[in-house]
VOPAGU-2260 file (C-alpha; in pm, 1 decimal, decimal comma):
REM VOPAGU-2260
SITE   aa  ch    i         X         Y         Z
SITE  MET   A    0     931,2    -800,8    -270,3
SITE  ILE   A    1     848,2   -1016,4      12,2
SITE  MET   A    2     639,5    -859,7     278,6
SITE  LYS   A    3     552,5   -1041,5     599,2
SITE  GLY   A    4     216,2   -1091,4     758,8
SITE  ALA   A    5    -133,9   -1149,7     627,9
SITE  GLY   A    6    -307,9    -893,5     407,8
SITE  LYS   A    7      12,6    -756,5     263,3
SITE  PHE   A    8     -15,8    -720,6    -112,2
SITE  ILE   A    9      80,5    -478,0    -378,5
SITE  ARG   A   10    -171,1    -334,9    -599,0
SITE  GLY   A   11    -140,0    -481,4    -949,2
SITE  PRO   A   12     -55,6    -499,0   -1225,4
SITE  ILE   A   13     262,6    -341,3   -1176,3
SITE  SER   A   14     408,8    -125,9   -1469,4
SITE  LEU   A   15     740,5    -267,2   -1548,9
SITE  TYR   A   16     838,1      88,9   -1686,8
SITE  GLN   A   17     752,5     239,5   -1351,6
SITE  LEU   A   18     929,9     -42,0   -1169,1
SITE  ASN   A   19    1237,3      26,6   -1382,0
SITE  GLU   A   20    1242,8     394,0   -1324,4
SITE  PHE   A   21    1232,0     350,6    -946,3
SITE  ILE   A   22    1504,1      83,5    -970,2
SITE  LYS   A   23    1734,0     355,3   -1121,0
SITE  CYS   A   24    1708,8     535,2    -802,2
SITE  GLY   A   25    1813,1     259,0    -572,3
SITE  VAL   A   26    1652,9      -1,6    -349,6
SITE  ASN   A   27    1500,7     230,2    -117,1
SITE  ALA   A   28    1317,5     408,5    -392,2
SITE  VAL   A   29    1177,0      71,6    -491,0
SITE  ARG   A   30    1066,0      26,0    -113,7
SITE  ILE   A   31     877,3     361,7    -138,9
SITE  PHE   A   32     726,2     245,4    -457,8
SITE  ALA   A   33     617,9     -91,2    -317,2
SITE  PHE   A   34     471,9     103,1      10,2
SITE  ILE   A   35     271,9     336,6    -205,7
SITE  ARG   A   36     142,0      60,0    -424,0
SITE  HIS   A   37      48,6    -159,1    -117,9
SITE  LYS   A   38    -140,3     140,1      54,0
SITE  GLU   A   39    -316,2     206,4    -271,9
SITE  GLY   A   40    -400,3    -152,1    -297,3
SITE  LYS   A   41    -574,4    -141,7      31,3
SITE  LEU   A   42    -770,1     159,4     -68,9
SITE  TYR   A   43    -866,6      25,2    -399,3
SITE  SER   A   44    -988,2    -311,2    -229,2
SITE  LYS   A   45   -1218,3    -101,9      -2,6
SITE  GLY   A   46   -1368,8      84,6    -309,5
SITE  LEU   A   47   -1206,5     415,6    -200,4
SITE  LEU   A   48    -966,9     457,7    -501,8
SITE  PRO   A   49   -1081,5     427,3    -862,2
SITE  LYS   A   50    -894,4     181,3   -1091,5
SITE  ASP   A   51    -583,0     318,7   -1263,2
SITE  THR   A   52    -540,5     631,8   -1051,6
SITE  HIS   A   53    -275,3     729,7    -782,0
SITE  THR   A   54    -325,8     910,6    -467,0
SITE  PHE   A   55    -122,1    1071,7    -199,9
SITE  ILE   A   56     -11,7     817,3      73,7
SITE  MET   A   57     127,9     910,8     401,1
SITE  ILE   A   58     471,0     745,4     454,8
SITE  ASP   A   59     519,0     706,6     826,4
SITE  ASN   A   60     843,0     559,3     960,2
SITE  LYS   A   61     693,8     268,6    1161,9
SITE  GLU   A   62     460,7     143,0     900,0
SITE  ALA   A   63     711,3     192,1     618,6
SITE  GLU   A   64     978,9     -19,0     824,9
SITE  GLN   A   65     735,1    -286,8     897,2
SITE  ILE   A   66     597,8    -345,8     564,1
SITE  VAL   A   67     880,7    -293,1     325,6
SITE  GLY   A   68    1181,6    -252,8     539,7
SITE  LEU   A   69    1241,3     132,6     469,5
SITE  HIS   A   70    1446,3     269,6     747,8
SITE  ARG   A   71    1382,0     638,1     843,2
SITE  SER   A   72    1750,0     731,7     789,4
SITE  HIS   A   73    1711,2     643,5     419,6
SITE  LYS   A   74    1349,0     767,2     356,6
SITE  TRP   A   75    1389,1    1127,5     319,8
SITE  ARG   A   76    1715,3    1092,9      91,2
SITE  SER   A   77    1519,4     856,5    -138,9
SITE  LEU   A   78    1200,5    1090,4    -148,8
SITE  ARG   A   79    1402,0    1376,6    -243,3
SITE  ILE   A   80    1568,3    1195,9    -528,6
SITE  LEU   A   81    1236,6    1066,7    -646,2
SITE  GLU   A   82    1073,0    1418,8    -637,3
SITE  GLU   A   83    1379,2    1576,5    -820,2
SITE  ARG   A   84    1339,0    1302,3   -1104,0
SITE  LYS   A   85     952,9    1384,2   -1106,0
SITE  LEU   A   86     862,9    1030,0   -1027,1
SITE  ILE   A   87     668,2    1124,6    -741,0
SITE  LYS   A   88     488,2    1446,0    -595,5
SITE  LEU   A   89     583,9    1500,5    -234,5
SITE  ASN   A   90     382,4    1676,3      19,3
SITE  VAL   A   91     587,6    1795,8     332,0
SITE  ARG   A   92     327,7    1844,6     614,0
SITE  GLY   A   93     568,9    2018,0     839,1
SITE  LYS   A   94     830,9    1929,0    1084,4
SITE  GLY   A   95     781,5    1612,4    1279,9
SITE  ARG   A   96     501,4    1501,8    1057,8
SITE  ALA   A   97     508,3    1207,2     794,6
SITE  PRO   A   98     527,6    1311,0     440,8
SITE  GLU   A   99     276,0    1222,7     159,9
SITE  ALA   A  100     370,3    1104,6    -185,8
SITE  LYS   A  101     199,6    1031,7    -496,1
SITE  ILE   A  102     328,3     834,8    -807,2
SITE  LEU   A  103     326,2    1075,6   -1104,5
SITE  LEU   A  104     527,5     846,4   -1360,1
SITE  PRO   A  105     273,0     709,4   -1619,0
SITE  THR   A  106     267,8     341,4   -1677,6
SITE  LEU   A  107     304,4     335,0   -2058,0
SITE  HIS   A  108      92,7      31,4   -2112,9
């Protein structure tokens, strides 16, 4: 996935199992996956996130659209699908507030 600007990276290694399961849910699900992994990568590089762990990441409209091209009109539908399939844990923080999501799916490697 191409992301514009300096300092935009995805925390790796990327599990092909995880990626494949998100692909089954559509392109916007993959964008959510990339956004979460990107934000986790920034936390990991600062020493705030231990290796091989996931944490809740706030998915705000502006940053998600800038970084991975996830439009707000598609965000909630994709988040609900991912939650139903138990690929993510979703924290809804109230009306008008950005949700938080955490990857639940194991890497299997």
